[in-house]
C-alpha positions in Angstrom: 17.5 11.7 -13.8 16.6 8.5 -15.8 14.2 6.3 -13.3 13.3 7.0 -10.1 16.4 7.6 -7.9 17.1 6.7 -4.8 13.6 5.4 -4.9 13.8 1.6 -6.2 11.8 -0.2 -8.3 11.3 -3.3 -7.1 8.7 -5.2 -9.8 9.6 -8.7 -10.3 12.4 -8.8 -8.6 13.6 -10.2 -5.2 16.1 -7.0 -4.6 14.5 -3.5 -4.9 16.4 -2.1 -8.0 16.6 1.9 -9.0 15.8 2.9 -12.6 14.2 1.1 -15.6 14.3 -2.3 -16.4 15.4 -3.7 -19.5 12.0 -5.1 -19.9 10.1 -1.8 -19.9 11.9 -0.4 -22.9 11.1 -0.8 -26.2 13.9 -2.2 -28.9 15.3 1.3 -29.8 15.6 2.2 -26.0 17.1 -0.9 -25.1 19.7 -0.9 -27.8 20.6 2.7 -26.9 20.6 1.6 -23.1 23.5 -1.1 -23.6 25.1 1.1 -26.1 25.4 3.9 -23.0 26.9 0.9 -20.9 29.0 -0.3 -23.6 30.5 3.1 -24.0 31.6 3.0 -20.5 33.4 -0.2 -20.2 36.2 -2.1 -22.2 35.0 -4.4 -24.9 36.4 -7.4 -22.6 34.1 -5.6 -19.7 30.6 -5.5 -21.8 31.1 -9.0 -22.6 31.7 -10.1 -19.2 28.5 -8.1 -18.4 26.6 -9.9 -21.6 28.1 -13.1 -20.1 26.7 -12.3 -16.7 23.1 -11.5 -18.0 23.0 -14.4 -20.6 23.9 -16.7 -17.6 20.6 -14.8 -15.6 18.5 -16.0 -18.7 20.1 -20.0 -18.3 18.5 -19.3 -14.8 15.0 -18.3 -16.2 14.8 -20.9 -18.8 16.4 -24.1 -17.4 15.5 -23.5 -14.1 11.9 -22.1 -14.7 12.6 -19.0 -12.3 11.1 -16.1 -13.7 12.6 -13.9 -11.2 15.8 -14.2 -13.2 16.6 -12.9 -16.6 18.2 -10.7 -19.1 14.9 -8.3 -18.7 15.6 -7.8 -15.3 18.5 -5.5 -15.3 18.0 -1.8 -14.7 19.6 1.4 -15.9 19.5 4.6 -13.8 21.0 7.7 -14.5 21.2 10.0 -10.9 21.9 13.2 -11.8 22.2 15.2 -14.9 24.3 14.4 -17.5 27.1 17.3 -18.0 30.5 18.1 -19.5 31.6 19.5 -16.4 29.2 18.6 -13.4 29.6 15.0 -11.7 27.1 12.6 -12.7 25.9 8.9 -12.5 25.3 6.0 -14.9 24.0 2.8 -13.0 23.1 -0.5 -14.4 22.5 -3.6 -12.5 20.7 -6.8 -11.8 21.4 -10.1 -10.2 25.0 -10.3 -9.4 25.6 -7.1 -11.3 26.1 -3.4 -10.0 27.7 -0.8 -11.9 28.1 2.9 -10.2 30.2 4.8 -12.6 30.5 8.5 -11.7 31.5 10.6 -14.3 33.1 14.4 -13.6 34.3 15.9 -16.8 37.0 13.6 -18.3 37.1 11.6 -15.6 35.3 8.7 -14.8 35.0 5.8 -11.7 33.6 2.4 -11.9 32.9 1.8 -7.9 31.2 0.5 -6.2 31.1 -2.2 -8.5 29.8 -6.3 -8.1 30.3 -8.6 -10.7 28.8 -12.0 -9.8 27.7 -15.2 -11.9 25.4 -17.6 -11.4 25.6 -19.9 -13.3 29.3 -19.8 -13.0 29.4 -22.4 -16.0 26.9 -22.7 -18.8 26.8 -23.7 -22.4 25.5 -21.2 -25.1 25.5 -22.1 -28.7 27.6 -25.1 -28.0 30.5 -23.3 -25.8 31.0 -23.4 -22.5 30.9 -19.9 -20.7 32.5 -18.9 -17.7 31.7 -15.3 -17.0 34.3 -15.1 -14.1 36.4 -18.1 -15.3 39.6 -16.1 -15.2 39.0 -14.5 -11.7 38.2 -17.8 -10.1 41.3 -19.3 -11.4 43.5 -16.8 -10.3 41.6 -17.0 -6.9 42.1 -20.6 -6.5 45.7 -19.8 -7.9 46.4 -17.6 -4.9 44.9 -20.0 -2.6 46.9 -23.2 -3.9 50.1 -20.7 -3.3 49.7 -20.0 0.4 50.6 -22.0 3.2 48.4 -23.4 5.5 48.8 -20.7 8.5 48.4 -17.8 5.9 45.1 -19.4 4.5 43.7 -19.7 7.9 44.4 -16.1 8.9 43.4 -14.7 4.8 40.2 -16.9 5.0 39.0 -16.5 8.5 39.2 -12.6 8.6 37.6 -12.6 5.2 34.4 -10.2 6.2 33.3 -9.3 3.0 29.9 -8.6 3.9 30.9 -6.2 6.8 33.5 -4.8 4.9 31.6 -3.9 1.3 28.8 -2.5 3.7 31.3 0.2 4.8 32.7 1.0 1.6 32.2 4.5 0.5 31.6 5.5 -3.2 33.5 8.6 -3.5 30.7 10.4 -5.1 30.6 14.4 -4.5 27.7 14.4 -2.4 28.6 11.4 -0.6 29.4 12.5 3.3 32.2 10.6 3.8 33.7 11.9 0.8 37.7 11.4 1.0 37.3 8.1 2.8 39.5 5.4 1.1 39.3 1.6 1.7 37.6 -0.4 3.8 37.2 -1.1 7.8 36.8 -3.9 10.1 
């Protein structure tokens, strides 16, 4: 097991995090950690992770906020990596939580959170919107709804309650087999 899981490490962040922060790792270890995360995601998925982390660095530097930044992302490996027994890779920080359960040749990426703050920033003269495509599609959906559907859909959205009841599907999860969300 990498890191002290499930006991969380809260040094320097406003939310307790499990595992080792990138700040604690030397250059070779940090490269290996990010290579592991990259290997579990698509190229586009890892680019999104990098953009979310870069946005955090923008908050740290431009906003003079030391509780943000690329160094405050954490990696944890609950369980023992195995070719047949389930184990996990967790990686996350501000507005990012990747929980990747691996069992043999199968893997599942859930629960997961990808958010972005700032939603838009400039890097090397280019505008970056880490979740721009998702935001554009969300607005397109909202704009396609009639007023009644908008009112129903938006007023009944209770993400914090629903997401809190989502299950991970891990083999040792007491709610294994549970699917979806509840109200």
